[in-house]
N, C-alpha and C positions, 0 to 999 in steps of 0.2 A: 504494500500500500504506500501511498504518498502521504505527505504531511497532514493534510486536512482529513483524509480518510481515517488515519490512525486516531486523530483527535476525536472525531465524531464517534468512531467505533468504541473507543475507550470510555468516553464520558457521556455520550448520549445513548448509545446502545447497551453497553455493559454497566453503565452507572458508576464507574470508578470516580473517586474524588479527583477533581481537577486542581492539582497542586502544581506550582510553577516548576520546580526542579524535576518532578516526575515527567511533566510534559516535555521539558527540555531534554531529558534523557531519551525519550521516544524520538525526538527530532534528530538527535545527533548522528545516528547511523546513515540517514539519508543526506545529511548535510556534510558528512565527512569528506566526500570527494571534492567538495569546494575548498576544503582545507588542505588535504594532502593525499597523494596516491602512494607515497612511500611510507609514511608513518601510519601504522595501522593499530587499531585497538587490539589488545590481546584478550580475546574472549574468555580464555581459561582463567585469566586473572580476574576478570569481571565476575565470572560465575563463582569463583572460590572466595571472593572477598566477603568479609563479614563486618561491614561498617556499623558503627554505633552512632555516628553523627547523623542527624535527620536529613541533612542535605545530601550526604554521601549515599545514604540508604535510598533516598528518592531518585537520585540520578541512576544508581545501579538498577533499581526496579524498572525505571523507564527504559533503559538500554535493553534489559532482558525482555521486557514487554514487547518492544519493537521486534526483536528476533523471533519470539514465540508467535506473535500474531502473523508476521510475514510467513513463517513456516507453515502455519495452518492455511493461510490465504492462497499461497502459491500452488498447493496441491488440490484445491477445490475443483471438482468437475466443472463447475460454472466458469471459473477462471480459465481453465484449460480449454474449454469449449469456445470461449470468446477469443482466446489467443489463436486457436486454429482457424476460426472464421476470419480474423484479420489477416493471417498469413496466407490464406487461400486466395485473397484478393490481389496478392502481389506475386503469385507464382509466375515464373518466366520473366521476372524483371531483370535478371542478371545480377542481383544483389546477393551476396553470400548468405546462405541460410542462417548462420549464427547471427548475422546483423539483422536479418528479418525478424528472428526470434526476439532480439533485444528491443527493436522498435515496437513490435506488437505488445510486448510485455509492458514497456513504459507507457505506451498509448493507453492501455487499459487503466493503469494507475492514475495517469493525469486526467483522463476523462471522468473517472470517479470523482476526483476533486472538483472538476468543472461542474458536474451535476450538483454536488453538494453546495458549491458557492452560489449557483443559480437558484437553488431551492431556498437558501437562507443566507444572503450576503453578510449578515451580521456575524456569522460564524467566523469569518476571517478576522474581524477585529477582536472577537473574544479570544481566538487562538493567539494572536500577537500580543494582546494586552496581558495575557497570562505569562507568556514567555518574557515580556518586558520586566516582570517582577524579579527575574533572575539577574544576578551580577555576573556578567560574562567573564570577568577575571576569576571569580570563584569557580565557575563552571570549568574553565580551562585547568585550573589548579587541581580540582578534585578529580577530574577525569584522567589527568596524568597519572594519579596514584591508582585509581580504580582500574584503568585499562593498561597500566604499565607501558605508557607511551609518552613521547615528548610532545607537548601541546603548545609550544611557543607559536603564537599567531592565531590560535584557535579563538581566543577572546575577540579578536577583530572580526573574524568570520561570523561568529555568533551575533555580535553587535550589529554588523551590516545586514545580516539576515533579518533581524527584528526591525531595524530601521526602514529597510526597503519595502517590506510588506508586499512582495511581488505576487503573492497568492491572489491579490485583488484582480490581477489581470487574467486569472484562470476563468473568469466569468465569460469571456469571449473565447470560444474554442479554437478559433483560427490562430491565436497566439500560442497555443500549446506546442505547435511544431517548432517554435523558437526554443522552447525548453529542451526539446529533443536535440536540436542542433548544439546547444550549449553542453548537454550531457555527453554527446558524442565527442565534442572537442576536449572536454575535461578528461574523458576516458581514453583519449588519443585513438579513437576509432574513426574509420572512414566516413565521410559524408554520404548521405543517400539522396537519390533523386527527389526533387521537390514534388513531382507528381505522385510519387510513392507515399511521401509523408501526408500530403493532402488527402489521398485516397484512404490511407489507414485511419486517419482521424475522422474523416466523414463517416466511415463504417463504424468506428468505435462509438461515436456519439449516438448512433442508432441502436447499438446492441448492448452497450454497457449500462447497467443499472445498479447503483449502490445497494438498494434494498434487497436485491437478489443475493448479494454477498452476505448481508446481515442475516438473512434467513438461512443460508447455507452454513454459516459459522455457528449458528445456534443448534445445529444437528448434534445429537449425542455422539461424544467421542471426537468431535471436531474442534470445539472451543479451545483456545489456548490455555495452557496450564495456569493455575492460579498462583504459581510461585512468583510470577512477575507483577503481582498486585501489591501496592503499598498497603500495609496493614496499619 
């Protein structure tokens, strides 16, 4: 899932308490590529950490929540069916299959956020206002310890993310293709034809529905483990 889908699923669908550092912990894995491709979180360190400080505990819980929710989301038959539908529309495009997979995957996540913004634009401000309660310097310092990773510069990335509030632009689906272009550049992956991007997003807007994911995640044995919930 992307930023807003995680936020809505955790706090509107599951009813978890919306606390600033938990929400920031959920954001960080998706934000990380904007920070560094070389310095990576050590997930074993995150999982084995036993923080006693409330801020550390909330950040850790958010990080683990992100991973567990995504793990459940990415194997849902609904998600896989949508991905196949989007990929089918670009067969024979000459684009490498792995790149087509990536674009289809990202398009689903971005379009989910698009629909959520359209349905309730105020969600975007709620999301950013909650994150704005975090001290970006504290986030960088604490994550360095939790994730056993050097985080110099992460505070600036977090601060700019909150200040720019670019999820506002997700309301117009045409701009979502720009996000894919940025992600491809950050990941040092090849660009894809404009017609392919436009076609993928046009199809995604028609087939992707967040409510179908909420229903699917509610099925017995599918919901993410409760270990990632702040108690």
